[in-house]
C-alpha positions in Angstrom: -22.1 -185.9 -72.4 -20.4 -182.5 -72.6 -22.4 -180.6 -70.7 -23.4 -183.0 -68.0 -22.2 -182.2 -64.4 -21.7 -185.5 -63.9 -19.8 -186.9 -66.3 -17.0 -184.6 -65.5 -17.1 -185.0 -61.8 -17.3 -188.8 -62.8 -14.3 -188.4 -65.6 -12.4 -185.8 -63.5 -12.7 -182.5 -65.2 -13.4 -181.1 -62.1 -11.8 -182.6 -58.6 -13.9 -184.9 -56.3 -13.8 -186.3 -52.7 -13.6 -189.3 -54.8 -13.6 -192.3 -52.2 -13.7 -195.6 -54.9 -13.0 -195.4 -58.5 -12.3 -198.4 -61.0 -12.6 -198.1 -64.7 -16.3 -197.9 -65.4 -17.2 -195.9 -61.9 -16.3 -192.9 -59.7 -18.0 -193.3 -56.1 -17.7 -189.7 -54.3 -19.4 -188.0 -51.4 -22.0 -185.4 -52.5 -21.5 -181.9 -51.7 -25.1 -181.7 -49.8 -24.7 -184.7 -47.7 -28.1 -185.9 -45.8 -25.7 -187.7 -43.4 -21.9 -188.5 -42.6 -20.7 -190.3 -45.4 -23.5 -190.0 -47.7 -21.8 -190.5 -51.7 -23.1 -190.8 -55.2 -22.3 -194.0 -57.4 -21.4 -192.5 -60.9 -21.0 -194.3 -64.1 -18.2 -192.6 -66.0 -20.5 -193.1 -69.4 -23.5 -190.9 -69.5 -26.7 -192.7 -69.3 -30.0 -190.6 -68.2 -31.4 -192.6 -66.0 -32.6 -196.4 -65.0 -34.4 -197.3 -68.7 -31.0 -195.8 -70.7 -28.6 -197.6 -68.7 -27.3 -200.9 -69.7 -28.6 -204.2 -67.9 -24.7 -205.1 -67.3 -23.7 -201.4 -66.1 -26.6 -201.3 -63.4 -25.8 -204.9 -62.0 -21.9 -203.0 -61.5 -23.6 -200.4 -60.1 -25.0 -202.2 -57.5 -21.8 -204.3 -56.7 -20.2 -201.0 -56.4 -23.0 -199.9 -54.4 -22.0 -202.7 -52.0 -18.3 -202.5 -51.6 -18.3 -198.9 -50.7 -21.4 -199.3 -48.3 -19.7 -202.3 -46.4 -16.5 -200.3 -45.6 -19.1 -197.2 -45.1 -20.4 -199.6 -42.6 -17.3 -200.9 -41.3 -15.4 -197.3 -41.1 -18.1 -194.8 -40.1 -19.9 -197.0 -37.6 -23.4 -196.5 -39.4 -26.4 -198.1 -38.0 -28.3 -198.6 -41.3 -28.1 -197.8 -44.8 -30.3 -196.3 -48.0 -29.9 -196.8 -51.6 -31.8 -194.2 -53.5 -31.9 -194.1 -56.9 -34.9 -191.1 -58.5 -35.8 -191.4 -62.1 -37.2 -188.1 -63.7 -38.2 -184.5 -62.0 -41.3 -185.9 -60.0 -39.2 -188.7 -58.6 -36.8 -186.0 -57.2 -34.2 -186.6 -60.1 -32.0 -183.4 -60.1 -29.0 -184.1 -62.3 -30.4 -186.4 -65.5 -27.1 -188.7 -65.2 -28.2 -192.3 -63.5 -26.6 -191.8 -60.2 -27.1 -194.1 -56.9 -26.9 -192.3 -53.5 -25.4 -194.4 -50.5 -26.5 -193.0 -47.6 -24.8 -194.0 -44.1 -27.9 -194.0 -41.2 -27.3 -193.1 -37.9 -29.8 -193.6 -35.2 -31.1 -190.5 -34.5 -30.0 -188.7 -37.6 -32.7 -186.9 -38.1 -33.8 -187.6 -41.8 -36.5 -188.8 -43.2 -36.0 -190.5 -46.2 -39.1 -192.0 -46.2 -42.8 -191.9 -47.9 -46.6 -191.8 -46.2 -48.4 -195.3 -47.0 -51.7 -195.3 -48.6 -54.4 -197.5 -48.3 -55.6 -198.9 -51.6 -58.4 -201.5 -51.7 -57.9 -205.4 -52.7 -60.1 -204.3 -56.2 -57.3 -200.9 -56.0 -54.4 -203.1 -56.0 -55.7 -205.9 -58.4 -56.8 -203.6 -60.9 -53.2 -202.2 -60.7 -51.7 -205.6 -60.7 -53.7 -206.2 -64.3 -52.6 -203.1 -65.7 -48.9 -203.4 -65.4 -48.8 -207.5 -66.3 -52.0 -206.8 -68.9 -54.5 -209.4 -67.5 
């Protein structure tokens, strides 16, 4: 897509702090990182979100994320990792190009990549389940 910033970053139109690249993906350090080493897995081809990316490409993205995350754990000494993938504005997606965040986590890093659990009743959970599976 001609006006997509992530397409341009993934395909070398603009310089990046790239930490991994292959024929289909580029992994770059995030310019506004949550923590030291926060990176983005960017497919070189444009897919807006999870619903557009082909399954085989999604599997490749996960494999790339695993490879880079393993290197981060070894080289940065992080205590854990978050893999985050947002779809749609309501979910926090700000660039409409599929991407996967790899966020190294460090004890006491001050980040809160969590949610507040709710307390649905067993009946509500059953109703949601039946809606999803069509029962």
